[in-house]
N, C-alpha and C positions, 0 to 999 in steps of 0.2 A: 671433401670429407676430411675431418680433423682427426688425425691419427697421432697417438703418442709417438715420441721420437724413436723409441726402441722398435715399434711396429714398422715405422717408415724404414728403419735400418734393416729389419728382417726382410722386407719386400725388396729393397735395393740389392741386398747381398744375394738373395735368391735369383734375381734377374741378371746378376752378373756372374752367377755360378761360382761365387767365392765361398767355399765351404768353411774356411777358417774364420772369416768375418761373420758368416752366418752363425757358427757355433759361439762366437763372442757376444752374440745377442742374449745368451743364456747364462744363468748363474753356474757356478762350478758343479753344484749338485742337482741341476735341473733334470727333469724327466720329460721325455717325448713319447707319446703313444701314437703309433701310425701303422696302419695295415696289419693290425693284430700283434704288433711287436712293441716292446718297451725298450727305450734307449736311455740309459742312466749316465748323467754327467756329460760335460762338454766334449770329452774325447770321443765317446760313443756317438754323440749327436753329430760331431764333425764327420766321423766315418759314415754314418747313415746318410747324411745329406750329400756327401761326395759320391757315394754309390748311386743314390737317387738321381743326382744331376747327370751322371754318366749314362744311366739307363734311360731316363725320361726326357732330359733337356727341357724341363718344365719352367715356364715363366708364369708370373702371377700378376694380377691386377686387382686391387681392392675394389669390391663392389658393395661392401657394408661393414659397419663397425658399431658395436653396442657395448657399453660397460654396464655390468650388473654386479654391484658390490665389488668384491675382489676379483671376480672373473670377467673376462671380456670375450666377446664373440667377434672374430674377424672372418668375413666372407671373402674368399678370393676366387676370381675366375682363373682357372689354371689350364694352360695350354701346353702341349708337349707331345712327345712321341709315345702315346698310349691310346688304346681304343676309347672312343667316345669324346676325345678332346675337341673343344674345351669343355670343362666341367666346373661347377661351383663347389668348392670345398669349404667346410666350416673348420675354423681353427679356434678351439677353446683355450684361452690363454689365462694364466695367472702371472701377474707382473708385480714385482716388489723391488724397491730400491733401484729402479731403472733397468732391471733385467727380467727376462722371462724365467719364471720358476718352473712352470709346467706348461705343456702344450699337448692337446689331443686333437688329432685330425680325423674328421669324418666326412662322408660323402653327403 
């Protein structure tokens, strides 16, 4: 599967539980929508992923990727400390200038 460099970095940083490096995959003003909550900017994204890593210890494996105009759909098999693991989650990404501008996570 041919993934953009920033998506490869996102996957690698998630699997190493490096919340700082994960947040660095995003622009300063990026927005993440996950589990009914919105996280604005790199600092909030870093805090969100650090808490999620602590709680769920989730690792991911890409199982699909499609680009549709300026939006991309990344499908990740996600395994961790949560009911129903593993699950396939959809990550709707907007990427510009080599960084993620927005990301929406759905089941």
